[in-house]
The first five atom37 places (N, CA, C, CB, O) and aatype in JSON, in Angstrom:
{
  "aatype": [20, 20, 20, 20, 20, 20, 20, 20, 20, 20, 20, 20, 20, 20, 20, 20, 20, 20, 20, 20, 20, 20, 20, 20, 20, 20, 20, 20, 20, 20, 20, 20, 20, 20, 20, 20, 20, 20, 20, 20, 20, 20, 20, 20, 20, 20, 20, 20, 20, 20, 20, 20, 20, 20, 20, 20, 20, 20, 20, 20, 20, 20, 20, 20, 20, 20, 20, 20, 20, 20, 20, 20, 20, 20, 20, 20, 20, 20, 20],
  "atom_mask": [
    [1, 1, 1, 1, 1],
    [1, 1, 1, 1, 1],
    [1, 1, 1, 1, 1],
    [1, 1, 1, 1, 1],
    [1, 1, 1, 1, 1],
    [1, 1, 1, 1, 1],
    [1, 1, 1, 1, 1],
    [1, 1, 1, 1, 1],
    [1, 1, 1, 1, 1],
    [1, 1, 1, 1, 1],
    [1, 1, 1, 1, 1],
    [1, 1, 1, 1, 1],
    [1, 1, 1, 1, 1],
    [1, 1, 1, 1, 1],
    [1, 1, 1, 1, 1],
    [1, 1, 1, 1, 1],
    [1, 1, 1, 1, 1],
    [1, 1, 1, 1, 1],
    [1, 1, 1, 1, 1],
    [1, 1, 1, 1, 1],
    [1, 1, 1, 1, 1],
    [1, 1, 1, 1, 1],
    [1, 1, 1, 1, 1],
    [1, 1, 1, 1, 1],
    [1, 1, 1, 1, 1],
    [1, 1, 1, 1, 1],
    [1, 1, 1, 1, 1],
    [1, 1, 1, 1, 1],
    [1, 1, 1, 1, 1],
    [1, 1, 1, 1, 1],
    [1, 1, 1, 1, 1],
    [1, 1, 1, 1, 1],
    [1, 1, 1, 1, 1],
    [1, 1, 1, 1, 1],
    [1, 1, 1, 1, 1],
    [1, 1, 1, 1, 1],
    [1, 1, 1, 1, 1],
    [1, 1, 1, 1, 1],
    [1, 1, 1, 1, 1],
    [1, 1, 1, 1, 1],
    [1, 1, 1, 1, 1],
    [1, 1, 1, 1, 1],
    [1, 1, 1, 1, 1],
    [1, 1, 1, 1, 1],
    [1, 1, 1, 1, 1],
    [1, 1, 1, 1, 1],
    [1, 1, 1, 1, 1],
    [1, 1, 1, 1, 1],
    [1, 1, 1, 1, 1],
    [1, 1, 1, 1, 1],
    [1, 1, 1, 1, 1],
    [1, 1, 1, 1, 1],
    [1, 1, 1, 1, 1],
    [1, 1, 1, 1, 1],
    [1, 1, 1, 1, 1],
    [1, 1, 1, 1, 1],
    [1, 1, 1, 1, 1],
    [1, 1, 1, 1, 1],
    [1, 1, 1, 1, 1],
    [1, 1, 1, 1, 1],
    [1, 1, 1, 1, 1],
    [1, 1, 1, 1, 1],
    [1, 1, 1, 1, 1],
    [1, 1, 1, 1, 1],
    [1, 1, 1, 1, 1],
    [1, 1, 1, 1, 1],
    [1, 1, 1, 1, 1],
    [1, 1, 1, 1, 1],
    [1, 1, 1, 1, 1],
    [1, 1, 1, 1, 1],
    [1, 1, 1, 1, 1],
    [1, 1, 1, 1, 1],
    [1, 1, 1, 1, 1],
    [1, 1, 1, 1, 1],
    [1, 1, 1, 1, 1],
    [1, 1, 1, 1, 1],
    [1, 1, 1, 1, 1],
    [1, 1, 1, 1, 1],
    [1, 1, 1, 1, 1]
  ],
  "atom_positions": [
    [[-10.9, 13.29, -12.55], [-10.99, 12.33, -11.48], [-10.11, 11.12, -11.81], [-12.47, 11.89, -11.25], [-10.04, 10.68, -12.96]],
    [[-9.45, 10.59, -10.8], [-8.58, 9.44, -10.98], [-9.4, 8.18, -11.25], [-7.69, 9.25, -9.76], [-10.53, 8.05, -10.78]],
    [[-8.81, 7.27, -11.99], [-9.42, 5.96, -12.25], [-8.86, 4.97, -11.24], [-9.16, 5.49, -13.71], [-7.84, 5.21, -10.61]],
    [[-9.55, 3.85, -11.1], [-9.13, 2.83, -10.13], [-7.69, 2.38, -10.36], [-10.07, 1.62, -10.19], [-6.95, 2.17, -9.4]],
    [[-7.29, 2.23, -11.6], [-5.92, 1.81, -11.92], [-4.91, 2.84, -11.39], [-5.76, 1.63, -13.45], [-3.84, 2.47, -10.92]],
    [[-5.25, 4.11, -11.48], [-4.37, 5.17, -10.98], [-4.29, 5.13, -9.45], [-4.85, 6.55, -11.45], [-3.24, 5.39, -8.87]],
    [[-5.4, 4.81, -8.81], [-5.41, 4.68, -7.35], [-4.46, 3.56, -6.95], [-6.84, 4.4, -6.81], [-3.68, 3.7, -6.0]],
    [[-4.53, 2.44, -7.67], [-3.64, 1.31, -7.39], [-2.18, 1.73, -7.52], [-3.94, 0.14, -8.35], [-1.34, 1.35, -6.7]],
    [[-1.88, 2.52, -8.54], [-0.5, 2.95, -8.78], [-0.02, 3.98, -7.75], [-0.37, 3.53, -10.17], [1.18, 4.04, -7.45]],
    [[-0.93, 4.78, -7.22], [-0.55, 5.85, -6.28], [-0.71, 5.47, -4.81], [-1.38, 7.08, -6.56], [-0.35, 6.24, -3.93]],
    [[-1.25, 4.29, -4.54], [-1.58, 3.91, -3.16], [-0.37, 3.96, -2.22], [-2.18, 2.52, -3.13], [-0.48, 4.46, -1.1]],
    [[0.76, 3.46, -2.66], [1.95, 3.48, -1.8], [2.4, 4.91, -1.52], [3.1, 2.69, -2.44], [2.76, 5.25, -0.39]],
    [[2.37, 5.75, -2.54], [2.73, 7.15, -2.34], [1.75, 7.83, -1.39], [2.77, 7.9, -3.69], [2.14, 8.67, -0.58]],
    [[0.49, 7.47, -1.49], [-0.53, 8.02, -0.58], [-0.2, 7.63, 0.87], [-1.95, 7.51, -0.97], [-0.21, 8.48, 1.76]],
    [[0.08, 6.36, 1.09], [0.4, 5.9, 2.44], [1.71, 6.49, 2.95], [0.47, 4.37, 2.48], [1.9, 6.66, 4.15]],
    [[2.61, 6.8, 2.02], [3.88, 7.44, 2.39], [3.74, 8.96, 2.53], [4.95, 7.13, 1.34], [4.7, 9.65, 2.85]],
    [[2.53, 9.45, 2.3], [2.24, 10.89, 2.32], [3.16, 11.63, 1.35], [2.41, 11.47, 3.75], [3.75, 12.66, 1.67]],
    [[3.25, 11.05, 0.15], [4.17, 11.58, -0.86], [3.42, 11.99, -2.14], [5.23, 10.54, -1.2], [3.94, 11.84, -3.24]],
    [[2.19, 12.52, -1.98], [1.42, 13.02, -3.11], [1.37, 14.54, -3.07], [-0.01, 12.42, -3.11], [1.4, 15.14, -2.0]],
    [[1.29, 15.14, -4.24], [1.09, 16.59, -4.28], [-0.31, 16.9, -3.75], [1.28, 17.15, -5.75], [-1.14, 16.0, -3.61]],
    [[-0.56, 18.15, -3.46], [-1.87, 18.54, -2.95], [-2.98, 18.15, -3.93], [-1.92, 20.04, -2.67], [-4.01, 17.61, -3.52]],
    [[-2.77, 18.42, -5.21], [-3.76, 18.07, -6.22], [-4.0, 16.58, -6.32], [-3.33, 18.59, -7.56], [-5.14, 16.13, -6.41]],
    [[-2.91, 15.8, -6.29], [-3.04, 14.35, -6.32], [-3.78, 13.85, -5.09], [-1.66, 13.68, -6.41], [-4.64, 12.96, -5.18]],
    [[-3.45, 14.42, -3.94], [-4.09, 14.0, -2.69], [-5.59, 14.26, -2.73], [-3.46, 14.73, -1.51], [-6.37, 13.4, -2.33]],
    [[-5.99, 15.42, -3.21], [-7.42, 15.74, -3.28], [-8.15, 14.81, -4.25], [-7.62, 17.21, -3.72], [-9.24, 14.33, -3.95]],
    [[-7.53, 14.55, -5.42], [-8.13, 13.64, -6.39], [-8.2, 12.22, -5.83], [-7.33, 13.65, -7.71], [-9.18, 11.51, -6.04]],
    [[-7.16, 11.81, -5.12], [-7.1, 10.47, -4.52], [-8.22, 10.32, -3.5], [-5.72, 10.23, -3.86], [-8.97, 9.35, -3.52]],
    [[-8.33, 11.3, -2.59], [-9.36, 11.23, -1.55], [-10.77, 11.29, -2.13], [-9.17, 12.37, -0.55], [-11.67, 10.62, -1.63]],
    [[-10.97, 12.07, -3.18], [-12.28, 12.15, -3.83], [-12.66, 10.79, -4.4], [-12.29, 13.23, -4.94], [-13.79, 10.34, -4.26]],
    [[-11.7, 10.14, -5.04], [-11.96, 8.82, -5.6], [-12.3, 7.83, -4.48], [-10.75, 8.32, -6.42], [-13.25, 7.06, -4.6]],
    [[-11.52, 7.84, -3.4], [-11.79, 6.93, -2.29], [-13.17, 7.18, -1.69], [-10.72, 7.06, -1.21], [-13.83, 6.25, -1.23]],
    [[-13.59, 8.43, -1.69], [-14.9, 8.78, -1.14], [-16.03, 8.09, -1.89], [-15.1, 10.29, -1.18], [-17.04, 7.7, -1.29]],
    [[-15.86, 7.94, -3.21], [-16.95, 7.36, -4.0], [-16.73, 5.9, -4.39], [-17.15, 8.17, -5.23], [-17.66, 5.25, -4.86]],
    [[-15.53, 5.36, -4.21], [-15.23, 4.0, -4.69], [-14.92, 3.06, -3.53], [-14.03, 4.03, -5.67], [-13.85, 3.1, -2.93]],
    [[-15.88, 2.23, -3.23], [-15.75, 1.26, -2.14], [-14.58, 0.29, -2.38], [-17.06, 0.48, -1.97], [-13.84, -0.03, -1.45]],
    [[-14.43, -0.18, -3.62], [-13.37, -1.14, -3.92], [-11.98, -0.55, -3.67], [-13.48, -1.6, -5.36], [-11.11, -1.22, -3.13]],
    [[-11.78, 0.68, -4.07], [-10.48, 1.31, -3.85], [-10.23, 1.61, -2.38], [-10.37, 2.6, -4.67], [-9.1, 1.5, -1.9]],
    [[-11.28, 1.98, -1.65], [-11.14, 2.16, -0.19], [-10.66, 0.86, 0.44], [-12.48, 2.61, 0.46], [-9.76, 0.85, 1.27]],
    [[-11.28, -0.25, 0.02], [-10.87, -1.55, 0.55], [-9.44, -1.89, 0.15], [-11.82, -2.64, 0.06], [-8.68, -2.43, 0.97]],
    [[-9.06, -1.59, -1.08], [-7.71, -1.86, -1.55], [-6.67, -1.12, -0.71], [-7.57, -1.48, -3.02], [-5.68, -1.7, -0.26]],
    [[-6.89, 0.17, -0.51], [-5.94, 0.99, 0.26], [-5.9, 0.53, 1.71], [-6.32, 2.49, 0.17], [-4.83, 0.47, 2.32]],
    [[-7.06, 0.2, 2.26], [-7.11, -0.28, 3.65], [-6.34, -1.59, 3.78], [-8.59, -0.46, 4.11], [-5.59, -1.78, 4.73]],
    [[-6.53, -2.51, 2.82], [-5.84, -3.79, 2.86], [-4.33, -3.61, 2.67], [-6.39, -4.72, 1.78], [-3.55, -4.3, 3.32]],
    [[-3.92, -2.7, 1.81], [-2.5, -2.43, 1.63], [-1.88, -1.92, 2.93], [-2.28, -1.4, 0.5], [-0.79, -2.34, 3.31]],
    [[-2.59, -1.04, 3.61], [-2.09, -0.51, 4.88], [-1.98, -1.62, 5.92], [-3.02, 0.61, 5.39], [-1.0, -1.67, 6.67]],
    [[-2.97, -2.51, 5.98], [-2.94, -3.64, 6.91], [-1.76, -4.56, 6.58], [-4.27, -4.43, 6.86], [-1.07, -5.03, 7.48]],
    [[-1.54, -4.81, 5.29], [-0.44, -5.67, 4.88], [0.9, -5.08, 5.29], [-0.47, -5.89, 3.36], [1.77, -5.79, 5.8]],
    [[1.08, -3.8, 5.07], [2.33, -3.14, 5.44], [2.54, -3.2, 6.95], [2.34, -1.67, 4.97], [3.65, -3.47, 7.42]],
    [[1.48, -2.96, 7.71], [1.57, -3.04, 9.17], [1.92, -4.45, 9.61], [0.24, -2.59, 9.81], [2.73, -4.64, 10.52]],
    [[1.31, -5.46, 8.98], [1.58, -6.85, 9.33], [3.03, -7.22, 9.06], [0.66, -7.79, 8.55], [3.66, -7.92, 9.85]],
    [[3.56, -6.74, 7.94], [4.96, -7.02, 7.61], [5.88, -6.39, 8.64], [5.3, -6.49, 6.2], [6.89, -6.99, 9.03]],
    [[5.54, -5.19, 9.1], [6.36, -4.54, 10.13], [6.4, -5.38, 11.4], [5.81, -3.15, 10.45], [7.43, -5.42, 12.08]],
    [[5.3, -6.04, 11.71], [5.21, -6.82, 12.94], [5.77, -8.23, 12.8], [3.79, -6.9, 13.4], [5.96, -8.93, 13.8]],
    [[6.05, -8.66, 11.57], [6.54, -10.01, 11.32], [7.98, -10.14, 11.82], [6.45, -10.35, 9.81], [8.82, -9.3, 11.51]],
    [[8.26, -11.19, 12.58], [9.63, -11.4, 13.04], [10.57, -11.57, 11.84], [9.72, -12.64, 13.96], [10.24, -12.25, 10.87]],
    [[11.72, -10.96, 11.91], [12.68, -11.0, 10.81], [13.17, -12.42, 10.54], [13.87, -10.1, 11.11], [13.56, -12.73, 9.41]],
    [[13.16, -13.26, 11.55], [13.68, -14.62, 11.38], [12.6, -15.63, 11.04], [14.39, -15.05, 12.64], [12.86, -16.84, 11.06]],
    [[11.39, -15.17, 10.73], [10.32, -16.1, 10.36], [10.72, -16.83, 9.08], [8.97, -15.35, 10.16], [11.19, -16.22, 8.13]],
    [[10.51, -18.14, 9.08], [10.91, -18.96, 7.94], [9.89, -18.81, 6.81], [11.05, -20.45, 8.35], [8.69, -19.0, 7.0]],
    [[10.41, -18.46, 5.64], [9.58, -18.37, 4.44], [10.24, -19.27, 3.4], [9.42, -16.88, 3.93], [11.34, -18.98, 2.94]],
    [[9.56, -20.36, 3.04], [10.19, -21.35, 2.18], [10.0, -21.07, 0.69], [9.65, -22.71, 2.5], [10.87, -21.43, -0.11]],
    [[8.93, -20.47, 0.3], [8.65, -20.21, -1.1], [9.44, -19.0, -1.58], [7.14, -20.0, -1.32], [9.38, -17.94, -0.95]],
    [[10.18, -19.13, -2.68], [11.02, -18.04, -3.17], [10.21, -16.8, -3.54], [11.81, -18.5, -4.38], [10.64, -15.68, -3.27]],
    [[9.05, -16.99, -4.16], [8.23, -15.84, -4.54], [7.71, -15.13, -3.3], [7.06, -16.28, -5.43], [7.68, -13.9, -3.24]],
    [[7.3, -15.9, -2.31], [6.83, -15.32, -1.06], [7.96, -14.6, -0.35], [6.22, -16.4, -0.15], [7.77, -13.53, 0.23]],
    [[9.14, -15.19, -0.4], [10.31, -14.58, 0.23], [10.62, -13.23, -0.42], [11.52, -15.52, 0.13], [10.89, -12.25, 0.28]],
    [[10.58, -13.18, -1.74], [10.85, -11.93, -2.44], [9.77, -10.89, -2.16], [10.96, -12.18, -3.96], [10.07, -9.71, -1.98]],
    [[8.51, -11.32, -2.13], [7.42, -10.4, -1.81], [7.58, -9.84, -0.4], [6.06, -11.11, -1.95], [7.41, -8.64, -0.18]],
    [[7.9, -10.7, 0.55], [8.1, -10.25, 1.93], [9.24, -9.23, 2.01], [8.4, -11.45, 2.85], [9.15, -8.26, 2.75]],
    [[10.29, -9.47, 1.24], [11.42, -8.53, 1.22], [10.97, -7.16, 0.7], [12.58, -9.08, 0.35], [11.29, -6.13, 1.29]],
    [[10.23, -7.16, -0.39], [9.75, -5.9, -0.96], [8.79, -5.19, -0.01], [9.06, -6.16, -2.3], [8.86, -3.97, 0.14]],
    [[7.91, -5.95, 0.62], [6.97, -5.34, 1.56], [7.68, -4.78, 2.78], [5.92, -6.37, 1.98], [7.31, -3.72, 3.29]],
    [[8.7, -5.49, 3.26], [9.48, -4.98, 4.4], [10.16, -3.67, 4.04], [10.52, -6.02, 4.86], [10.17, -2.72, 4.82]],
    [[10.74, -3.61, 2.84], [11.39, -2.38, 2.39], [10.38, -1.24, 2.32], [12.06, -2.59, 1.02], [10.68, -0.11, 2.71]],
    [[9.2, -1.53, 1.82], [8.16, -0.51, 1.74], [7.68, -0.12, 3.14], [6.98, -1.0, 0.89], [7.4, 1.04, 3.41]],
    [[7.6, -1.1, 4.04], [7.12, -0.84, 5.4], [8.08, 0.08, 6.15], [6.95, -2.16, 6.17], [7.66, 0.84, 7.01]],
    [[9.37, 0.0, 5.83], [10.35, 0.87, 6.5], [10.11, 2.34, 6.19], [11.77, 0.48, 6.09], [10.52, 3.21, 6.95]],
    [[9.45, 2.61, 5.08], [9.14, 3.98, 4.71], [8.04, 4.57, 5.59], [8.72, 4.06, 3.25], [7.93, 5.79, 5.72]],
    [[7.23, 3.71, 6.19], [6.06, 4.18, 6.96], [6.4, 4.38, 8.41], [4.91, 3.2, 6.84], [5.53, 4.77, 9.19]]
  ]
}
């Protein structure tokens, strides 16, 4: 069975539907029993969706936030 740390590492691949059958079954089994990981994956999906909806010209003044938004946008394009 996967551990929470592994769920965190595989969450993007899960949302991209890029897990092997075995990984997918282990991932879903873990989500079935772990409320915290279900919330984590749900929040990641919401974040990716929000980034997709964010206007490209929205002003982001903080450099760290700007870099995070760039990474999230790149990830959102995969979905």
